[in-house]
C-alpha positions as CSV (number, residue, x, y, z in Angstrom):
1,M,126.1,66.4,257.0
2,I,122.8,68.4,256.9
3,E,119.7,66.2,257.0
4,L,116.8,67.3,254.8
5,D,113.5,66.4,256.4
6,G,111.2,69.0,254.8
7,R,110.6,70.7,258.1
8,S,113.7,72.2,259.7
9,L,116.0,73.7,257.1
10,T,117.4,77.0,258.4
11,V,119.0,80.0,256.6
12,E,122.3,79.2,258.3
13,Q,122.2,75.6,256.9
14,L,121.3,76.9,253.5
15,V,124.4,79.2,253.5
16,A,126.6,76.3,254.6
17,I,125.3,74.2,251.7
18,A,125.4,77.0,249.1
19,Q,128.7,78.7,250.0
20,A,130.7,76.1,252.0
21,G,129.7,73.0,250.1
22,A,128.2,71.3,253.2
23,P,126.9,67.8,252.2
24,V,123.3,66.8,252.6
25,A,121.2,63.6,253.1
26,I,117.5,62.8,253.1
27,A,116.3,62.0,256.7
28,A,115.1,58.4,257.3
29,D,111.5,59.5,258.2
30,A,111.4,61.7,255.1
31,R,112.4,58.7,252.9
32,E,109.4,56.8,254.2
33,R,107.0,59.7,253.4
34,V,108.5,59.9,249.9
35,L,107.8,56.2,249.3
36,A,104.3,56.5,250.6
37,A,103.4,59.4,248.4
38,R,105.0,57.6,245.4
39,A,102.8,54.6,245.9
40,V,99.7,56.9,245.6
41,V,101.0,58.3,242.3
42,D,101.6,54.9,240.9
43,E,98.1,53.9,241.9
44,F,96.6,56.9,240.1
45,A,98.7,56.4,237.1
46,E,97.0,53.0,236.5
47,R,93.6,54.6,236.5
48,D,91.7,56.0,233.5
49,T,90.4,58.9,235.5
50,P,92.1,62.1,234.4
51,T,94.4,63.4,237.2
52,Y,96.3,66.6,236.6
53,G,100.1,66.2,236.1
54,I,99.9,62.5,235.9
55,N,97.8,61.6,232.9
56,T,96.9,65.1,231.6
57,G,98.7,67.9,229.8
58,F,99.8,71.0,231.7
59,G,98.5,74.6,232.0
60,S,96.0,75.2,229.2
61,F,96.4,71.6,228.2
62,A,95.1,70.3,231.5
63,D,92.0,68.9,229.8
64,V,94.0,66.8,227.4
65,K,94.1,63.1,228.4
66,I,97.5,61.4,227.8
67,P,97.6,57.7,226.9
68,H,99.2,55.4,229.6
69,D,102.2,54.5,227.3
70,S,103.1,58.2,226.9
71,L,103.2,59.1,230.6
72,S,107.0,59.0,231.0
73,Q,107.5,60.9,227.7
74,L,105.0,63.5,229.0
75,Q,107.4,64.3,231.9
76,V,110.5,64.5,229.7
77,N,108.7,66.8,227.3
78,L,107.6,69.0,230.2
79,L,111.3,69.5,231.3
80,R,112.4,70.2,227.7
81,S,109.6,72.6,226.9
82,H,109.9,74.5,230.1
83,A,113.7,75.1,230.0
84,A,113.2,78.5,228.4
85,G,115.5,80.6,230.6
86,V,117.7,83.4,229.1
87,D,120.4,85.9,230.2
88,E,123.4,85.4,232.5
89,P,123.4,82.2,234.6
90,L,122.6,82.2,238.3
91,P,125.8,82.0,240.4
92,V,126.7,78.5,241.6
93,P,125.9,79.2,245.2
94,V,122.4,80.2,244.2
95,V,122.0,77.1,242.1
96,R,123.2,74.9,245.0
97,A,120.7,76.7,247.3
98,A,117.9,76.1,244.9
99,M,118.8,72.4,244.5
100,A,118.9,71.9,248.3
101,L,115.6,73.7,248.8
102,R,113.9,71.6,246.1
103,A,115.3,68.4,247.6
104,N,114.0,69.6,251.0
105,V,110.5,70.2,249.6
106,L,110.5,66.8,247.9
107,A,111.4,65.2,251.2
108,K,108.2,66.5,252.7
109,G,106.3,63.7,250.9
110,Y,103.7,65.7,249.1
111,S,105.3,65.6,245.6
112,G,105.1,61.9,244.6
113,I,108.7,61.8,243.4
114,R,110.5,58.4,243.2
115,L,113.1,58.0,245.9
116,E,115.7,57.2,243.3
117,T,115.2,60.5,241.5
118,L,115.4,62.4,244.8
119,D,118.6,60.6,245.7
120,L,120.1,61.5,242.3
121,L,119.3,65.2,242.9
122,V,121.1,65.0,246.3
123,E,124.0,63.1,244.7
124,L,124.4,66.0,242.1
125,L,124.5,68.5,244.9
126,N,127.0,66.5,247.0
127,R,129.3,65.8,244.0
128,G,129.4,69.4,242.9
129,I,127.5,68.9,239.6
130,H,125.9,72.3,239.2
131,P,123.4,72.8,236.3
132,L,123.7,76.0,234.3
133,V,120.6,77.9,235.1
134,P,119.7,81.1,233.2
135,S,118.5,83.8,235.6
136,R,115.6,85.2,233.6
137,G,112.4,83.5,232.4
138,S,110.3,83.0,235.6
139,V,107.2,85.0,236.5
140,G,106.8,83.0,239.8
141,A,103.4,81.6,238.6
142,S,103.5,77.8,238.9
143,G,106.6,78.4,240.7
144,D,109.9,79.1,239.0
145,L,109.3,76.7,236.2
146,A,112.1,77.7,233.8
147,P,115.0,77.8,236.3
148,L,113.9,74.5,237.9
149,A,113.5,72.9,234.5
150,H,117.1,73.7,233.6
151,I,118.2,72.0,236.9
152,A,115.9,69.0,236.3
153,L,117.2,68.4,232.7
154,V,120.6,67.4,234.1
155,L,118.9,64.6,236.1
156,I,117.9,63.0,232.8
157,G,121.3,63.6,231.1
158,E,120.3,66.7,229.2
159,G,120.8,70.4,229.8
160,S,124.2,72.0,230.7
161,V,126.5,71.9,233.7
162,T,129.1,74.4,234.9
163,A,132.3,72.3,235.3
164,A,135.9,73.1,236.1
165,D,136.8,72.9,232.4
166,G,133.9,75.0,231.2
167,I,130.3,74.2,230.2
168,V,129.6,70.5,229.5
169,D,126.3,68.8,228.7
170,G,124.4,66.9,231.3
171,R,125.1,63.4,230.0
172,T,128.8,64.1,230.1
173,A,128.7,65.4,233.6
174,L,126.8,62.4,234.8
175,S,129.1,60.0,233.0
176,R,132.2,61.6,234.6
177,A,130.6,61.0,238.0
178,R,129.5,57.5,237.1
179,L,125.9,58.4,237.6
180,T,123.0,57.0,235.6
181,P,120.4,59.5,234.2
182,A,116.9,59.2,235.7
183,A,114.2,57.6,233.7
184,L,111.2,59.7,234.8
185,G,107.9,58.1,235.8
186,P,104.5,59.7,236.0
187,K,104.4,63.1,237.7
188,E,108.2,63.2,238.3
189,G,108.9,66.0,235.9
190,L,106.2,68.1,237.4
191,A,107.5,67.3,240.9
192,L,110.9,68.6,240.0
193,I,109.8,72.0,238.7
194,N,106.6,73.0,240.6
195,G,107.8,75.4,243.3
196,T,109.5,78.7,244.3
197,Q,112.9,77.3,245.1
198,P,115.2,79.5,242.9
199,S,113.6,82.7,244.1
200,T,113.5,81.4,247.6
201,A,117.2,80.5,247.3
202,L,117.9,84.1,246.3
203,L,115.8,85.3,249.2
204,G,117.5,83.1,251.7
205,L,121.0,84.1,250.7
206,S,120.1,87.7,250.5
207,V,118.5,87.6,254.0
208,A,121.7,86.1,255.4
209,A,123.8,88.8,253.7
210,A,121.4,91.6,254.7
211,R,121.4,90.6,258.4
212,R,125.2,90.7,258.4
213,L,125.0,94.1,256.6
214,A,122.7,95.5,259.3
215,R,125.3,94.7,261.9
216,A,128.0,96.2,259.8
217,A,125.9,99.3,259.4
218,D,125.9,99.9,263.1
219,I,129.6,99.5,263.3
220,T,130.1,101.9,260.3
221,A,127.7,104.5,261.7
222,A,129.4,104.5,265.1
223,L,132.8,105.1,263.4
224,S,131.3,107.9,261.4
225,I,129.6,109.5,264.4
226,D,132.9,109.5,266.2
227,G,134.7,110.9,263.2
228,L,132.1,113.7,263.0
229,Q,132.4,114.3,266.7
230,G,128.7,113.5,267.2
231,S,126.9,112.8,270.5
232,S,126.1,109.4,271.9
233,K,123.2,110.8,274.0
234,P,120.5,110.0,271.3
235,F,121.2,106.3,271.9
236,D,120.1,106.4,275.5
237,A,118.2,103.2,276.1
238,R,115.2,105.1,277.6
239,I,114.5,106.9,274.3
240,H,114.3,103.7,272.4
241,A,112.3,101.7,275.0
242,A,109.7,104.5,274.8
243,R,109.1,103.7,271.1
244,G,108.8,100.0,271.6
245,S,110.6,98.8,268.5
246,S,112.9,95.9,269.4
247,E,114.9,96.3,266.2
248,Q,115.5,100.0,266.9
249,A,116.5,99.2,270.5
250,E,119.0,96.6,269.2
251,S,120.7,99.1,266.9
252,A,120.8,101.8,269.6
253,A,122.4,99.3,272.0
254,N,125.0,98.4,269.5
255,L,125.8,102.1,269.0
256,R,126.0,102.7,272.7
257,G,128.4,99.8,273.2
258,L,130.5,100.7,270.2
259,L,130.9,104.4,271.3
260,D,131.4,103.6,275.0
261,G,134.8,104.8,276.2
262,S,135.6,107.0,273.1
263,G,138.3,109.6,273.8
264,I,137.0,111.6,270.8
265,N,133.5,111.7,272.3
266,A,134.8,112.8,275.7
267,A,136.8,115.6,274.2
268,H,133.7,117.3,272.8
269,A,131.3,116.6,275.6
270,N,130.8,120.3,276.4
271,C,131.1,121.7,272.8
272,G,127.7,123.4,272.9
273,R,126.2,121.6,269.9
274,V,122.5,121.0,270.7
275,Q,121.6,118.3,268.2
276,D,123.3,116.2,265.5
277,A,122.0,115.8,262.0
278,Y,119.4,113.1,261.4
279,S,121.9,110.8,259.7
280,M,123.7,110.5,263.0
281,R,121.0,111.1,265.6
282,C,118.4,108.9,263.9
283,A,120.6,106.0,262.9
284,P,118.9,103.5,265.3
285,Q,115.5,104.5,263.9
286,V,116.5,104.0,260.3
287,H,118.7,101.0,260.9
288,G,115.9,99.5,263.1
289,A,113.5,99.8,260.2
290,A,115.9,98.0,257.9
291,R,116.4,95.3,260.6
292,A,112.6,94.9,260.8
293,A,112.5,94.4,257.0
294,C,115.2,91.8,257.3
295,R,113.3,90.0,260.1
296,F,110.1,89.8,258.1
297,A,112.0,88.5,255.1
298,H,113.7,85.9,257.3
299,D,110.4,84.7,258.6
300,V,109.0,84.3,255.1
301,F,112.1,82.4,254.1
302,A,111.9,80.1,257.1
303,A,108.4,79.1,256.2
304,E,108.9,78.9,252.4
305,A,112.1,76.8,252.8
306,N,110.1,74.1,254.5
307,A,106.8,74.5,252.6
308,A,105.2,72.1,250.1
309,T,104.8,74.1,246.9
310,D,103.7,71.4,244.5
311,N,100.6,71.1,242.4
312,P,98.9,68.8,242.6
313,M,99.7,67.7,246.1
314,V,99.8,64.0,247.2
315,F,98.1,63.1,250.5
316,A,99.3,59.6,251.2
317,D,97.3,59.2,254.4
318,T,94.0,59.6,252.5
319,H,95.2,58.4,249.1
320,E,94.2,61.7,247.5
321,I,95.8,63.9,244.9
322,V,94.5,67.5,245.1
323,S,95.2,70.5,242.9
324,G,95.9,73.8,244.5
325,G,98.1,76.9,244.3
326,N,101.0,76.6,246.8
327,F,103.4,77.2,243.9
328,H,102.4,80.9,243.8
329,G,105.4,83.1,244.7
330,A,103.5,86.0,246.2
331,P,105.0,85.5,249.8
332,V,108.5,85.4,248.3
333,S,108.1,88.5,246.1
334,V,106.6,90.6,248.9
335,A,109.5,89.6,251.2
336,C,112.1,90.4,248.6
337,D,110.6,93.8,247.8
338,L,110.6,94.7,251.5
339,L,114.2,93.6,251.7
340,C,115.0,96.0,248.9
341,L,113.4,98.8,250.9
342,G,115.4,97.9,254.0
343,M,118.6,97.9,252.0
344,S,117.6,101.3,250.6
345,Q,117.3,102.7,254.1
346,L,120.7,101.5,255.1
347,A,122.3,102.9,251.9
348,T,120.6,106.3,251.8
349,I,121.5,107.2,255.4
350,S,125.0,105.8,255.0
351,E,125.6,108.0,251.9
352,R,124.4,111.0,253.8
353,R,127.0,110.3,256.5
354,S,129.7,109.9,253.9
355,D,128.7,113.3,252.4
356,R,129.0,114.9,255.8
357,L,132.4,113.4,256.3
358,V,133.9,114.9,253.1
359,N,132.1,118.3,253.5
360,P,134.2,120.7,255.6
361,A,131.2,122.9,256.3
362,L,129.5,120.0,258.0
363,S,132.4,118.0,259.4
364,G,134.9,120.5,260.6
365,L,137.5,118.3,258.9
366,P,139.7,119.1,255.9
367,A,137.7,119.1,252.6
368,F,137.3,115.6,251.1
369,L,139.4,114.3,254.0
370,T,142.8,115.3,252.6
371,R,145.3,117.7,254.1
372,H,146.4,118.9,250.7
373,G,143.2,120.0,249.1
374,G,143.6,121.3,245.6
375,L,146.7,119.4,244.7
376,H,144.9,116.3,246.0
377,S,141.2,115.5,245.6
378,G,141.1,113.0,248.5
379,L,137.9,111.0,248.8
380,M,135.8,113.3,246.6
381,M,135.0,110.6,244.1
382,A,134.5,107.9,246.6
383,Q,131.4,109.8,247.9
384,V,130.3,110.3,244.3
385,T,130.4,106.5,243.9
386,A,128.3,106.1,247.0
387,A,125.8,108.5,245.6
388,A,125.6,106.7,242.2
389,L,125.1,103.3,243.9
390,T,122.5,104.7,246.2
391,S,120.5,106.2,243.4
392,E,120.6,102.8,241.5
393,L,119.4,101.1,244.7
394,K,116.4,103.5,244.9
395,T,115.3,102.2,241.5
396,L,115.4,98.7,242.8
397,A,113.1,99.7,245.6
398,H,110.2,99.9,243.2
399,P,108.2,96.7,244.0
400,A,108.1,93.9,241.5
401,S,105.3,92.2,243.5
402,V,102.7,94.7,242.4
403,D,103.2,93.7,238.8
404,T,101.4,90.9,237.2
405,I,101.0,89.7,233.6
406,P,98.8,86.9,232.4
407,T,100.6,83.8,231.0
408,S,99.8,80.3,229.7
409,G,96.7,81.2,227.7
410,N,95.3,83.2,230.7
411,K,95.3,80.1,232.9
412,E,97.9,81.8,235.0
413,D,96.1,85.1,235.1
414,H,97.8,86.5,238.2
415,V,101.5,85.9,238.7
416,S,103.9,86.9,241.4
417,M,107.1,88.1,239.7
418,S,109.0,86.5,242.6
419,M,112.1,85.8,240.6
420,T,112.3,89.4,239.5
421,A,111.9,90.6,243.1
422,A,114.5,88.1,244.3
423,L,117.1,89.1,241.7
424,K,116.5,92.8,242.7
425,A,117.0,91.9,246.4
426,A,120.3,90.2,245.7
427,R,121.5,93.2,243.7
428,A,120.2,95.6,246.4
429,V,122.2,93.9,249.1
430,A,125.4,94.0,247.0
431,L,124.9,97.7,246.3
432,A,124.2,98.6,249.9
433,R,127.3,96.7,251.0
434,R,129.5,98.9,248.7
435,V,127.8,102.1,249.9
436,L,128.7,101.1,253.5
437,A,132.3,100.3,252.3
438,V,132.6,103.9,251.1
439,E,131.4,105.2,254.4
440,L,133.9,103.1,256.3
441,L,136.7,104.3,254.0
442,C,135.7,107.9,254.8
443,A,135.1,107.3,258.5
444,C,138.6,105.7,259.0
445,Q,140.2,108.7,257.3
446,A,138.3,111.0,259.6
447,I,139.5,109.2,262.7
448,D,143.1,109.5,261.4
449,L,142.6,113.3,260.9
450,L,141.4,113.6,264.6
451,N,144.6,112.0,265.9
452,P,145.9,112.1,268.7
453,L,142.3,111.8,270.0
454,A,141.3,108.1,270.0
455,S,138.0,106.4,269.5
456,S,136.5,103.7,271.7
457,P,138.3,100.3,272.2
458,P,136.0,98.4,269.8
459,L,136.2,101.1,267.2
460,V,140.0,101.4,267.6
461,R,140.1,97.7,266.8
462,V,138.0,98.1,263.7
463,H,140.0,101.0,262.6
464,E,143.3,99.2,263.0
465,F,141.9,96.1,261.3
466,I,140.9,98.1,258.2
467,R,144.2,100.0,258.2
468,A,146.1,96.8,258.1
469,R,144.5,96.3,254.7
470,V,143.8,99.8,253.5
471,P,146.5,102.3,254.4
472,V,145.7,105.9,255.5
473,L,145.3,108.2,252.5
474,E,148.3,110.6,252.3
475,D,148.6,111.1,248.6
476,D,145.9,110.6,246.0
477,R,145.5,107.0,244.8
478,P,142.6,105.1,243.1
479,P,139.9,104.5,245.8
480,A,138.4,101.5,243.9
481,P,140.7,98.9,245.3
482,D,140.2,100.2,248.8
483,I,136.4,100.1,248.4
484,D,136.6,96.6,247.1
485,A,138.8,95.5,250.0
486,I,136.5,96.9,252.6
487,T,133.5,95.4,250.8
488,Q,135.0,92.0,251.2
489,L,135.6,92.5,254.9
490,I,131.9,93.3,255.3
491,E,130.8,90.4,253.2
492,S,133.0,87.9,255.0
493,G,131.9,89.0,258.5
494,E,135.5,89.8,259.4
495,L,134.5,93.4,260.1
496,E,132.1,92.6,262.9
497,R,134.6,90.0,264.3
498,A,137.3,92.6,264.4
499,C,135.6,94.8,266.9
500,A,135.6,91.9,269.4
501,M,132.2,93.0,270.7
502,N,128.8,91.2,270.5
503,V,127.1,93.3,267.8
504,N,123.5,91.9,267.6
């Protein structure tokens, strides 16, 4: 059980909730804060003084006063009108992550939600009732309004839910679970949709996957360097200490440890080669830069996951309701764009190592890593696939955060495009993972061609682990299933566990 207190949710906990179905609960002290904030909202709802989000319209209609007997209908109308998302739905793990993040933010006690409504959101999450949420329609202005509205509609028995037997309406989904739809009070609709949680969910899950990918990149590079009979001297700790980058030093330490004890490396210790190509020699520098991007993105996520992103915000201690702009997704969009750049670094240098492995003029190995060139094409097209994926990833590296387009009658005259950036980041991680899978496929084949020379103990374990699932290439066969199999090993974390070494 993961307790949501609005202060301490981690990326590891988010992954457990999103992908492993870990149950959640609202912490006891958070429940008290929620009740205190709700009392303030109820107090303001009884007043005649206009208060944004409680007895006024929204956006450009902020100056329109709403009669007291229409305040609940105002919140329902808000959810209905803002559920304007389009295109393919977000994957269920992303929806689960967004729901958990929104519940965590509501638990901070600045939103003014009723405790019953918050408990219903948590109940949906714990019972596996997953709203169908279209992926496009948010500019990250007053938060991710459209995606959150599609989630919130299910709480009132509307919208759509992804169920085992297909898509069902929200009321049916609640009825099956014997849950009663929420009857929204003042400000509750706004409390449910004002925030960056869908784009933050994508950021968090992408960060977790990218950090795993960075570790896999060091393992992959080490195997390629050995397959290319490269030198381990460029990974000398003194070189990297002199630059002062902790991320670069981490990558170099991984490469040193992974290559230590390699019989292949020992066999060419006096070969006369002065320097390796950059894709081998500069792996720690490039991988380190990608790690630094991941670290920045993680820090942004850690703050945003536990941030109050509502407008207006309820301050129970002073009985105030104050309008602001914490819903703006600029921090998320910048972090996602930087994550895309980091993934581009990992992919572009990986693709160059794959190209060296299949090029006999650069590798000293048989062309395209087949002993029967001409009759067989070997891994020729696997490298082409890596090139195609890398080029696509480069297009994703163009930042979304520099774009802005006025919306809502120019009330929202500067928007963040955080959802666009977050969707790009998720795609970038997926592409980079497959590029690394191609390199691993080529590197393992290179190691086989260098037999009877053996790699280092940890790399031998990695090689054998992959070979248990992807046999050595003797005769031509479709590389696609092999690439998919290795991709899954990277994504699951099995690859780094296989080397039985602490890869940081």
